[in-house]
KEMI-729899 format. One line per 10 residues: number of its first residue (from 0); for each residue x, y negated, z negated of N, C-alpha, C, CB. Coordinates in nm, 2 decimals, m for minus. Glycine has a CB too. Layout:
% KEMI-729899
NUM = X Y Z X Y Z X Y Z X Y Z  ...
This chain:
% KEMI-729899
0 = m0.71 m6.60 m1.27 m0.74 m6.46 m1.31 m0.88 m6.46 m1.36 m0.64 m6.42 m1.43  m0.95 m6.35 m1.33 m1.09 m6.33 m1.37 m1.10 m6.22 m1.48 m1.18 m6.30 m1.25  m1.20 m6.23 m1.56 m1.23 m6.13 m1.66 m1.28 m6.00 m1.59 m1.33 m6.18 m1.77  m1.25 m5.89 m1.65 m1.31 m5.76 m1.60 m1.46 m5.76 m1.61 m1.25 m5.64 m1.67  m1.53 m5.70 m1.51 m1.67 m5.69 m1.52 m1.71 m5.57 m1.60 m1.73 m5.68 m1.38  m1.84 m5.58 m1.65 m1.90 m5.47 m1.73 m1.99 m5.39 m1.64 m1.97 m5.53 m1.85  m2.00 m5.27 m1.66 m2.08 m5.18 m1.59 m2.16 m5.09 m1.69 m2.00 m5.09 m1.49  m2.28 m5.05 m1.64 m2.37 m4.96 m1.72 m2.40 m4.84 m1.63 m2.50 m5.03 m1.77  m2.44 m4.73 m1.69 m2.48 m4.62 m1.61 m2.60 m4.55 m1.66 m2.36 m4.52 m1.60  m2.66 m4.47 m1.58 m2.77 m4.38 m1.62 m2.76 m4.24 m1.56 m2.91 m4.44 m1.57
10 = m2.80 m4.15 m1.64 m2.81 m4.00 m1.60 m2.96 m3.96 m1.61 m2.71 m3.91 m1.69  m3.01 m3.89 m1.51 m3.15 m3.84 m1.52 m3.15 m3.70 m1.46 m3.24 m3.94 m1.45  m3.23 m3.62 m1.53 m3.24 m3.48 m1.49 m3.35 m3.48 m1.38 m3.28 m3.39 m1.61  m3.32 m3.39 m1.27 m3.41 m3.37 m1.17 m3.42 m3.22 m1.13 m3.37 m3.46 m1.04  m3.50 m3.19 m1.04 m3.52 m3.04 m1.01 m3.39 m2.98 m0.97 m3.62 m3.03 m0.90  m3.31 m3.05 m0.90 m3.18 m2.99 m0.84 m3.06 m3.01 m0.93 m3.16 m3.04 m0.71  m3.08 m3.07 m1.05 m2.96 m3.10 m1.13 m2.98 m3.24 m1.20 m2.84 m3.09 m1.06  m2.88 m3.32 m1.18 m2.87 m3.45 m1.24 m2.84 m3.56 m1.14 m2.77 m3.45 m1.36  m2.91 m3.67 m1.15 m2.88 m3.79 m1.07 m2.81 m3.89 m1.16 m3.01 m3.85 m1.01  m2.72 m3.96 m1.11 m2.65 m4.07 m1.18 m2.64 m4.19 m1.10 m2.51 m4.02 m1.23
20 = m2.64 m4.31 m1.17 m2.62 m4.44 m1.11 m2.53 m4.52 m1.20 m2.76 m4.51 m1.08  m2.45 m4.61 m1.13 m2.37 m4.71 m1.20 m2.42 m4.85 m1.16 m2.22 m4.69 m1.17  m2.44 m4.94 m1.26 m2.49 m5.07 m1.23 m2.39 m5.18 m1.27 m2.63 m5.09 m1.31  m2.39 m5.29 m1.20 m2.31 m5.40 m1.24 m2.38 m5.49 m1.34 m2.27 m5.49 m1.12  m2.32 m5.60 m1.38 m2.38 m5.69 m1.48 m2.51 m5.75 m1.44 m2.28 m5.80 m1.51  m2.54 m5.75 m1.31 m2.67 m5.81 m1.26 m2.77 m5.70 m1.25 m2.64 m5.88 m1.13  m2.74 m5.58 m1.28 m2.84 m5.47 m1.27 m2.84 m5.41 m1.13 m2.97 m5.52 m1.31  m2.75 m5.45 m1.04 m2.75 m5.39 m0.91 m2.67 m5.26 m0.91 m2.68 m5.49 m0.81  m2.73 m5.17 m0.83 m2.66 m5.03 m0.82 m2.54 m5.05 m0.74 m2.76 m4.93 m0.76  m2.42 m5.00 m0.79 m2.30 m5.01 m0.72 m2.24 m4.87 m0.68 m2.19 m5.08 m0.80
30 = m2.30 m4.77 m0.74 m2.26 m4.63 m0.71 m2.38 m4.54 m0.76 m2.13 m4.59 m0.77  m2.39 m4.43 m0.68 m2.49 m4.33 m0.73 m2.46 m4.19 m0.67 m2.64 m4.37 m0.68  m2.51 m4.09 m0.73 m2.49 m3.96 m0.68 m2.57 m3.86 m0.75 m2.34 m3.92 m0.69  m2.55 m3.73 m0.72 m2.62 m3.62 m0.78 m2.52 m3.50 m0.80 m2.74 m3.58 m0.70  m2.54 m3.43 m0.91 m2.46 m3.31 m0.93 m2.55 m3.20 m0.99 m2.34 m3.35 m1.03  m2.50 m3.08 m0.98 m2.58 m2.97 m1.03 m2.59 m2.96 m1.18 m2.51 m2.84 m0.98  m2.48 m3.01 m1.25 m2.48 m3.00 m1.40 m2.46 m3.14 m1.46 m2.37 m2.91 m1.45  m2.51 m3.15 m1.59 m2.49 m3.28 m1.66 m2.34 m3.31 m1.67 m2.56 m3.27 m1.79  m2.26 m3.21 m1.70 m2.12 m3.23 m1.72 m2.06 m3.29 m1.60 m2.05 m3.10 m1.77  m2.09 m3.23 m1.48 m2.04 m3.28 m1.35 m2.08 m3.42 m1.33 m2.08 m3.19 m1.24
40 = m2.21 m3.45 m1.36 m2.26 m3.59 m1.34 m2.19 m3.69 m1.43 m2.41 m3.59 m1.36  m2.17 m3.65 m1.55 m2.10 m3.74 m1.65 m1.95 m3.76 m1.60 m2.10 m3.68 m1.79  m1.89 m3.65 m1.55 m1.75 m3.66 m1.50 m1.75 m3.76 m1.38 m1.70 m3.52 m1.46  m1.85 m3.75 m1.29 m1.85 m3.84 m1.18 m1.86 m3.99 m1.22 m1.96 m3.80 m1.09  m1.95 m4.01 m1.32 m1.97 m4.15 m1.38 m1.84 m4.19 m1.44 m2.09 m4.15 m1.48  m1.78 m4.11 m1.52 m1.65 m4.15 m1.59 m1.55 m4.18 m1.48 m1.60 m4.03 m1.68  m1.54 m4.11 m1.38 m1.44 m4.13 m1.27 m1.47 m4.27 m1.21 m1.45 m4.02 m1.17  m1.60 m4.30 m1.18 m1.63 m4.42 m1.12 m1.60 m4.54 m1.21 m1.78 m4.43 m1.09  m1.63 m4.52 m1.34 m1.60 m4.63 m1.44 m1.45 m4.65 m1.45 m1.66 m4.60 m1.57  m1.37 m4.55 m1.45 m1.22 m4.56 m1.45 m1.17 m4.64 m1.33 m1.15 m4.43 m1.46
50 = m1.24 m4.63 m1.22 m1.20 m4.70 m1.10 m1.27 m4.83 m1.09 m1.24 m4.61 m0.97  m1.27 m4.91 m1.20 m1.34 m5.03 m1.21 m1.31 m5.13 m1.10 m1.30 m5.10 m1.34  m1.19 m5.13 m1.05 m1.15 m5.23 m0.94 m1.24 m5.19 m0.81 m1.00 m5.22 m0.91  m1.25 m5.06 m0.78 m1.33 m5.03 m0.66 m1.48 m5.06 m0.69 m1.31 m4.88 m0.63  m1.52 m5.04 m0.81 m1.66 m5.08 m0.84 m1.68 m5.23 m0.82 m1.70 m5.03 m0.98  m1.59 m5.31 m0.87 m1.60 m5.45 m0.85 m1.61 m5.49 m0.70 m1.48 m5.53 m0.91  m1.53 m5.42 m0.62 m1.54 m5.45 m0.47 m1.67 m5.40 m0.42 m1.42 m5.37 m0.40  m1.72 m5.29 m0.46 m1.85 m5.24 m0.42 m1.96 m5.34 m0.46 m1.88 m5.10 m0.47  m1.95 m5.39 m0.58 m2.05 m5.49 m0.63 m2.05 m5.61 m0.55 m2.03 m5.52 m0.78  m1.93 m5.66 m0.51 m1.92 m5.78 m0.43 m1.97 m5.76 m0.29 m1.77 m5.83 m0.42
60 = m1.94 m5.65 m0.23 m1.99 m5.62 m0.09 m2.14 m5.59 m0.09 m1.91 m5.51 m0.03  m2.19 m5.54 m0.19 m2.34 m5.51 m0.20 m2.42 m5.64 m0.21 m2.37 m5.42 m0.31  m2.36 m5.75 m0.26 m2.43 m5.87 m0.29 m2.46 m5.95 m0.16 m2.35 m5.96 m0.38
């Protein structure tokens, strides 16, 4: 059994709305996107973080 991985995220405002990224423990981007509002971007990040297992798979395949 392995320990759950930790993830971090960033939100940044841009001309068309908000960009977001999710990073693994090594600082590698495992998910990213853009939304028109900050609330929508935060909801997307929250959804990605709740799906931790799929993020772990994305992190492994990106390596």
